[in-house]
N, C-alpha and C positions, 0 to 999 in steps of 0.2 A: 863033477868039474872034472877038468882035464888037468895034467901035470903042468899043458901049455900056458892055458888061463890063470891055476892057479899062480903060477912063475910072473906072470904080469901084471898080477895085482900086485902081485906081491912085492916089484920091483915100483910101480906105480904108491904103494903104498908107503915104501921108504923113501922115494922121492920128495914126497908131502912133506914129510915127517922131516925130511934135513933140513927142506924149503924152511919151515917154523921153528929150528934151532935157535938160540940166543945170538949164536956167530956167523951164522946166515942172512941176519936185518940188514938189509943194505944201510950204511950211515953217508953222509952226502961230502964230498971229498972236502971242500970246505967249511965252515961254518957262514951262516948267513949273516950278512953282514946289517947291524945296528942300523934301525931308522934314525937319521939325526934329530938330534934332542930340540926340541922348537920351546917359544916360550908358548904359554897360555895366552888364547886370544885374549888380548883385551875388551873387558864389558864392556859395555853400550854402559854409560851414567845414566843411575838413574833419576827421570826428573824427582822434583821438590814439590810437593800437591801444596796450592798456595791453600793457608787456613783463610777463613772469611774473619775481616775483621768492622765489619758495620750489615748493618739491612740490606739484604737483597734490592734493586730499585724493577720494579717491573718496567719491560720493553711493551711501546705497541707499535704496529702496524704501520710502516711506510707505504701510504696508497696514493701517491701520487705517481704522474706516469717518470718523471725524472729517475726517482729510486729505478724501475720496472725497469727501463733501459739503461740505466747502470749495471743492474744487476746482468745484462746479457752481455758487457765488455767480458771477454774470455783471452786477448793477449792485448797488453798495449807496450811500445817501443819509444822513449823518451830519445829522441835525439837531439847530441847531446853539441854537435858540433855546428853549431846554425849559426856563428857571429854571434853580433848582437840582440837577435831576435830573443822576444820573452818568453816564448815553447813551442816548440813545435811535436808531436809527435804522433804516431803510427800506431792503431789500434781496430781491431777487431771485433763483432757481434757474432754470438751463435744463432744461425736463425735458417732458413730455409730446411731442405731434405737433406736430413745428416749422409744420404748416398750419394749424394752429387753436390760438393761444396761443401758451401755454408756455413763460412769464415767470414761476413762482412765489412772489405776491408776498407779506414778510410784514415785519410790524414788531415789532421786537423792543429789552426794555427790559433794560438794566445793574443786574444786583441788585448790584451792591459787588466790594472787593478778594477774589480766593479763590473768588468764585460765578461764577456763568455769567449765561448771558443769559436773558432771559424771552419767548417766540418769539409771537407773534401772527398766524394768515394772514389777509390780507385779502382772495386771490384770484386766480385764475389769467388774465391779460391777455396782451397784443401785448406791451404797453408803458407805463408809468406816468411819469406829469410833475410837480410839485411845483409844485404853483402859488401857496401861502400856505403859514405855519408859525407857531404859536406857540404858547405852555405848554399842554400838551394838546389840540393840536391838529395834522393838516397835513389841506389840502385838494386832492387831485391831479384830474389830467385823466389820462382812461383810456382809451386804444383796446385794445379789446378786437375776436375774432372775434365773427360773427354765420352762421346761416345760415337760409337762408332755406325754411324747411317745404314748402313745396310745390315748389319747383324743385331742392331740397339744395345750389343754389349757397351759395359764402362770400363773404363779404363782413366789412366792418369796422365800428365804430364809435366813436366818441370819446364821454364820459360821463366826468361831474364828478361824486366823492365827498367827504365830510369821514370824515374820520377822529379820533376823540374818545377820548380817555380819560383815568381819573379821576386823581388828583394822584399824581407818581410820589415816595417818599420814597426817600432811598438803604435800599440792598441791599430793598427790596421792588417788587415787583410790582405794576403797575393794578391793583385792583380790578374793573374793569370797562374794556374795550376795544368802541368801537361801529363800524360805517359806516353814513354814511347818503349816500341819493342827493340831487344836489344841483343846482343851475342854474349 
């Protein structure tokens, strides 16, 4: 080995050893700031399990058409600002093609004790949201499926409608219910 190569190797070895010396280890100029102390997260309360206090009662299938129809209700909104009306509600049932709308939406009016509900269909949507309500009126934002006829691609749009009805007296259905496009 030549003297020149030996000198280079020796210098390299010396530089490597010097870099490993204890005083050659770099230390941060400032100590790292400690993370602020945080309180431990509050644990969710563990529900207390009930303890049986009697014999179990077996249930039987409710096979009526009424029960089956009631089970399809997936959304319900009671309209609270309807003055003297006994009860008005919007509700939606699941059905149809789940890829295209599927929330059959209705407005229903209660017609008295021992009576029934009078139900009017509002439309078939993806969803609705109540924007405003007053006696005889509810403003809705509707999301619904669209289909581009040229490409057959599905999309969605949002639009607004006003649902109006004539005054509702106790134990009587409204004489008229309308749906009007709105801005």
